N, C-alpha and C positions, 0 to 999 in steps of 0.2 A: 526562606526559600527552599527550592526543591534544586537538589544539585545534580547535575547531569555529569556522566562520563561518558566518551565518546571512543565506540573501537572501530577504527578505520581512519581513513585520510581520503575516503573517495570524493567524487567533484559533491556528491550530495549534503557532505556537510557544511559547507558553507553556509548553503542556505537553509540548513537545519539550525546552525548557532545563530542565525539571524532572528529565526522564528523563537527560539529560547528567549533571547533578549528583547523581544517584543513581547513575551506573554508576562501576565501577572506575577507570577510567582517563581520563576525558573532561572536559574543560571547554569552555565557549564564551568566545571571546576578543573576539568581533565579531559585529555584525548590520547589515545594510544595507538601506535603502529608496531608494526613486527619488527622496524627498524627505529631508531632513537631519532634520526636524524629526519626524516620526513615528520613525525609527531613534534618534535622542536619548531621547524619549519613551518606547520599550520598552526600550532600554538601561538606562535608570534604573529603571523598574521593577521588570526582572530581573536587575540588578546585571550587567551584561554591560560590560565595561570600554571598549571601543571602538564608536563608532557611525560611519556611514559614507553619505555621500548618495548614492552611487551604487555597483552593482553591480560594474563596474569597479575602484572604490579598494579593496573588501574582497578580490577576487579576485586583487588585487596585492598585498597583504598579507604581509610576513612572519612574521606572528603567527597565521597561519591554515595548518593542516595539510590541513583537510578541508571543504568547503562544502556545509553542509544547505540545498537547493534547494526552496523552500515556496510559489515565485510562482503565478500562477493558471496553469491547465492549457496553455494556448496558447504561455507563455512559457518552459516547462521546457526545451524544445529549445534554446532562444538562450542561457539562464543557465546550464545544464549545458555548453553548448559553451565559455561563456566563461571558467566556473572550468577546464575541463580544458586548455584553451589555456594559461592562465596556470598550469599545472602543478599543480593542487590535485586531490587526491583528491575524489570525488563522492557524494552519498548524495542521490538524485532521488526527490522523492515522485511517489507515483501520481496519474495516470497517467502512465507514463514519458515519452511522446511521443506525440503524436497520431497520428505514421504510422511505418511499419515502418523507412521510408528513415531518417527521423531518427533512429530507436534504432540501427541498424545503423550509421551514421555516427558518434555518440556512443561506441559500443564501440570500433569502430576507432580513433578518436581516444586513448581509454584505452588500448588495446592498445600504438598505436605510442608514446606517452611511457611505459610503466610505472606507469599510475596505476588505482586501484582505483576502480570505479564498479559502484554497486549501486543498484536500484530500493528505497525505503522500503515495506516490507512488514511491519510489525511483528506481524501476527497470526500469522506462521509461527513466531515465536521463543518465544511465551508459554508460559509452564508448563503451561499447561490444554492447550494444542495437542500436547505430548508426552503426556502423561497420554490424552489422545485417539488418539493414534497408537498408543500400548501398549495401550490395549484392544482396539484393532481386530487388532494383530498376536498379541495373545492368543487372538483369536476370541471375545471375550466376546458380539459379536452375531452371530457366522458371518459367511457369507459377504455380502459387500456387493452391495446391489441398487440402491438408488437415493440420492441427496446431492440435497436440495433447500433451495436458501437464499432467505431473503425480506428485502429491506432497504427500508426506508421511511422518507421524509423529507419529511414535511408543512409544515416551516415552513423552506423552504431559501430564500428571498427575501431573507435578509440577505446571502448571496452576489451580490453585484451582477451579476456577468457570468454567472451560473449558465443562466439562460433565453437566453444568446447561443449558437447551436452554432458560430459562427465563432471565438469566443472559446478554446473547450474545453469549452463546458457543455452538460449532459445528463445525466441518471440513470444510464445505462448508463457512460458514460465517468468520470464523477465516481465511482462506488462499485464498477461491475462488477468491478475489478481484484482485489478482495479476494475474492468468492466464487470467481473464476476460478483464482484462484492457490492459494486455501486446498484447494480440490477437488484441484487436479492434485499438491499436497505430498502429500495425504492417500494419495492413489491411485498417486503413482510413476509417472504417465503424463499424457500428453496426450489429449486428447478425438482419437476418430478424426475423427468428423464433429461439425457445429456448424451451427446456425440461430438467428436471432432475429429478432424480430417488435419493431418500437419504435414509440412512439405520439407524434406532433408536433402539439403545439398552433399553430394558425397562425402562422407567423413566430418561432416558437419552436424552442428544442433540446426534444430527447426528455422527457417527463414520465413514461412508463412504458416498460417494457422486459422484455420474456418470451424467456428463453434457452434452449435444448436443447441439450445435451451428451451425445454416446454416447463413453465410454469402454471400452477393453478388457475383457474377460471378461464384456461383460453388462450393465456398471454403467450405469445414466444420471443425469444431472446436470440438474438445472433450477434457473434463476435467475429471481424476480421481482422487480424493484425500481420504485420509485414515489415520485412526490412529491404525488400527487393522494390517498392514503390514508394513515391512521395505523394502521399494523399493527406488530406485534411482530416486531422484527428477530432473525434466528434463523437457524441452519442445522440439519437433522435429517440424518443418516445412518441409513439403514434398511437395517436385515441380515435376513437369515433367522431370527433369534433375537431380534431387539428393535432397538431405536434408540438411538442418543446425541443428545441434546436440547443445544445449544450458544446459550444466549442471547446477542447482541452479540459474536459468534465473534471478532471483530477486536481485543476490548480485555477480553475477560470474565476472570474468577479461577475461575467455576463450571462446571459441565456434568452433566447427568443420563444415567445409563445406564437406560433402560427397558426390562424383559426381559418377554417374552411371557407368562411366569407371574406376573405382575403385582406382583413385586419391582421395587425401584429401587437402584440405586447413585449417591450423589453423589461427583463430581469436584471435588476443590478444592485452589487454590493460595493464597500470599500473596503480595499484590504492592502497590505504591503505585501507581507510574507504570506503564502499560501499554508506556512505550517503553524503558525501560533493558535489556530485554532484547536488543531490535535493537540498541541503541547498543555494548551490551557485546560482542556480535557483529563488530559494524564496527571496534570497538576491537581486538578480538584478530586478527582478519584484517590489520589495518594494521601491528600489532608483528609478527607471523610475516612481514612481507612478501608476503601474498596480494594478487592482484589482482583475484581474483572470489571472491564469497562461496559457499561449497559448498552454500548451503542456497535463496537467491534468486539463481540462477544466470541467467547471461546467457541461455542455451537457453529457461528458462521466462520471462522477462521478453520476448524477442523473440516466442516463440509465442502470448502474451496481446495485445501490441500488435497482431501480425499480426491474431489472430482478432478483436480490438475494431475494427480498421480495415475489415476484411470487412464485419462486420454493419453498419457505418454506411455502407458503401459500398452496401450491399443493401436501405436504410433502405426501410421501408412506413410511408407516411403518410396 
């Protein structure tokens, strides 16, 4: 069994643990928080054998093979580096790091020590994502012209640090990785050019973001992200013969192909945890001794981190 240790007691953790339990070869053996009480409480709730009151203690544990890092955004780099320096494989939540230099350093440490390092990007492993890819490759909607993603989080203030840009907060940094990497994955290409407009309330992180991407072969990608509006989250892939509508594309079990002649085709998969497919992939990589995911590659992560950093550098207030 692949033994997971978890850094954080954030709201994503119970869903991740469910995915590990559903996986073919994974088990959660430990969880850590910066305070032992939080770690013990969640360990009891989720039936995790060990709880630690420091990240260092978990990373030094002989009962852990891979560390899942789900701490707040700014701490991603330090927590992942700590795990790697203790010779643990790492699955690091998005956004991977806040800067390209940090990301490159983490991959360099992993390569030097012969460790697996991957950005957590569950959307790319969903069965429905494979079905969408197959539909595109089969030419069902013809030549692709436009990919458009909308992500809205109108009730975001349960995340205490979200409005703090220095803590890694902001709607684009928080959610932009999903559509950026999903589009690159579907198109098998990075954008040739990109630009972004971010809206910052006074003294806060970005509350709205509009990103435009130009991909090879004349394909345009657009992203709109907001915490100010209550909109349906979805990604639509427009082709010359129709479009594919994917609601909640990072976790969904359904999508719909809408043809120009008025016909529709529903895509559907069966799943309980949206995390299990990613976890099965990680487990398979570790069993085979692969140090890089062939799906969420180092190149994909670095290009996405670089784009995100550049857009924030050019932020418009």
